[in-house]
Residue, then its C-alpha position, 0 to 999 in steps of 0.5 A: m402473700p396471704t390475702q389478709d396481709r395483701a389487703a393490709v399492704e393495699w390500704r397502707q399503700l393508698a394511705l401512703l399516696w393520699t398522704a403524699r398527695r395531701c402534703g404536696a409531695l406528689d406534686a413536688l416530685a412530679t415537677s421539680a423536686g428530685t431529693a427528699d430535702a427538696v420535697a421538704a423545702e417545697t412542702d414545709i414538712d420536716p426533712e426526716s419525714a420527707e426522707r422516710l416518705v420518699a423512701a416508702l414511695e421508692a420501695r413501693g415502686f413509685l420512684a426510682h433513684v437515678d444519678g443521685e435523684y428520685e424520678p417518677t416511674n410508670r407506676l406514678l404516670g397516672f398521677l402526672t398525665k391525664t391526656d390518654l385515659r390508657s395511661i391513668g390506670r386504676l390507682p388515681a381513682e382508688l385514691d380519689a375514693f380513699d379521699r372521699w371515705v376519709a371525708l365520709p363522716e362530714t359528708m354524712a353530716g351534710a357537707d359536700p363530698p370532696e371532688p378531687a382534681d381530674a376525678l372524672r378522668n381518673e374514674l374513666g382511666r380505672e374503667r379503661a384498665a379493666g382486665s381483658a378477661r373481665v371485659r370479654s366475659e361481660v360482653t359474652t354474657a350480654v351477647h348470650a342474652a341477645p344471640d340474634g342481635d347485631r345493634v347494641l347501645v352501650l350505656g356507660d362503659g368508662g373508657g369504652s372497652r366493652a364497646v370496642e369488644f362488641a365492635d370487634r365481634g361484628w356488632s354495630v355499636t353506639l356508646y351513649d353517655t353524658p356529654e362530659r364522659i363522651e368528650a373525654v373518651e372521644p380521642l381514645l375511640a377515634h379510630e374504633s368502629v364505635s359511634l359516640r352519642a352524648g345524652d342523658p342515660t335517663d332520657p326516655d327516648l333512647p335510640s332503638c336497637d337489638l340490645i342495650v347494655g349498661i356498664g355500671v350505669l345504674q349505680r351512678y344514679d339514685a333509685e328513681d333515676a335508675r328505674d327510669i333508665v331501665a324503663a327507657a331501655s325496655d322501650a328501646a330494645p327487646v333485650a337489656v343487660f345491666i352489669d353492676a353490683f347489686r345488693g343481695v347478690a354481690d358480696d362487695a355491693a354493700l361497700a360499693d354502696i358506701d362508695r356512692l354515699a361517699a361520692g354524694r350521688g347514686a347507690a348500689h341498688d337492691a337486686i329485688a328492686v332491679r328485678s321489679w324494674l325489669a319486670d315492668g318491661y320484660g317478661d323474662v327477668r334474671i340476675e346471674a353471675i359473670p365469670s371473671s367479673p366482680s359484677s352481676a348481670a341483670v337481664g331482661r328479655v321480651v317474651e314472644 
């Protein structure tokens, strides 16, 4: 399928899911409704519209017709259960983002952005669903920046995939993030060789280590707080690697910046600004592409 056609299908699929969630059809199908007529009765939409909506969900693989009724498939699992981050996948978080974009005109006019139910777990589930090639490549980039290190502090990292990859390579790993994120990921990492520590990534007293790696953490904060994170990293480790979308480097960084605008917090920071923040604490600073990843790596190293 040509790229343009695929992109059209993707946004229409998100809009389909948004419509089904907004009118209550997803909840109805997940709980008690097994037919289009039952969906219509539970959501107050007209029966013909319900039939066409359900048919579209089936065509996209979210429903299966079994013994005369519709049942959710594994593609819909992430919308039905949030217990295991690995089961959520990427679509619920993308639908949350679509919801925020729809509300963006009101948000830019001063209204609070929508905060969909389970938004944090959906976000962590999307991060956990990052492809293995991307995870390995991002960790390899960080390891190359600190070839003699063995203690790493990972900031952010969603579901902890990079932290686990570091541990599998023999590093002593601490995953450091806000209390609510650590609480959400703790069951998933209970049997991994990863220490968990809850705290504020902007804390000026980060634990000392050989390498600090931030995974998408800078864009969660405004410029002042992001600069504080970089400064704290330079005080705690001789090498820091921040993996993120930087304006002026990544093609999609401008759209990532609007994602943060729609969320009402954070930003995709300018590459020149990030370089200057790193230069305040490190003598060797560079920003480089990461194979198999849409993100770039901003690297700072102490020059001996």
